[in-house]
Residue, then its C-alpha position, 0 to 999 in steps of 0.5 A: x874525211x871531214x869526221x874520222x880518219x885512220x882506225x875510226x873510219x874502218x871501224x865505221x865501215x865495218x859497221x856500215x858493211x855489217x847493215x848491208x850484209x843484214x839483206x844477204x844474210x843465209x836463211x835458216x842459221x842459228x843465232x850463234x851461226x848467224x852473228x858469226x857469219x856476219x861478222x866474219x863476212x864483214x871482216x873481209x872488207x878490213x884491210x889486213x894489218x889495220x887495228x880494226x882488223x886486229x880487233x875483230x879478229x882478236x874478239x872473234x877468236x876470243x869467242x870461238x875459243x871460249x867453251x861457255x857462251x855466257x862468259x863474255x866477261x873473259x872476252x871483254x877482261x881479254x881485250x881491255x888488257x890488250x887495247x887498254x890496260x897493256x896497249x903500248x906493250x901490243x903496239x897500240x896507243x889507248x887514249x880514253x874511255x870514249x875512243x873507238x877501238x875499245x868501243x868497237x870491240x865492245x860491239x863486236x863482243x855484244x853481237x857475238x856473245x848475244x848469238x842472235x838475242x836482242x836483249x842478251x845483246x844489250x845486256x851484253x853491250x850495256x855491261x861491257x862499260x866505257x862509252x857502251x851506249x854506242x856499240x850497244x845501240x849499233x848492235x841492237x840496230x843491226x839486230x833489228x834490221x835482221x829480224x824486223x820489228x816482229x823480232x823487237x816486239x818478240x824481244x820486249x812483248x810487255x813494251x809498247x814501242x813508240x813510232x814518234x820520233x824527236x831528236x831536237x834537243x841536239x839536232x836544231x833546225x830539223x824539218x818538223x813533219x809533226x807540227x801539231x805534235x809538241x813532243x815529236x817532229x818526225x816518225x819512223x814509218x815517215x823517216x822509212x818512207x822518205x828514205x825508201x826513195x834514196x835507196x830507190x835512186x841509189x839502186x837504179x844509179x848502181x845499175x840494179x833495177x825495181x821489181x814493180x809487182x813486189x817492190x823488191x830491189x834487184 
């Protein structure tokens, strides 16, 4: 509540639910069925009548009714008309190109029309316009979580994926875990190791348990 309210908060919560559901995704689904399942399942956690629910429902309905999975631009144009060009006529307020609603719609667009293909999702999200780095990164992270590092390597086989991390440009005074490396201050592997302990505690505090043999969260 110190950073957002209303639709922006609900949109963030929807994304958080998407990530939480990644661990429960049914096995054996096609890419299209998987992204449709996770989008619809996360929608159950959004209040009916909210702008967030309207956006999910609108983009999802446009996607499902579209016989051409490559024609993502028609859905993009449709929500541009509904939430930007004619926002007032549809009962909404459009504020600016970087606002949450129009970019939230783009994240749903990239997820659905990518149909589980990481590279395609990044392409659709980026080309959608507006503040496209945010929805594209969110959806890319979700697909990376669903597919694992092997899926990311498969999508970009010619690329060497760095494990090193540097954020001091915009986050002053963060801990430097790599003091001998002037170009980085952390690694994704070390981040994961530290976060795993936090997840362990959250699972136990929530009434769950950790399987000592497999390390699985129960």
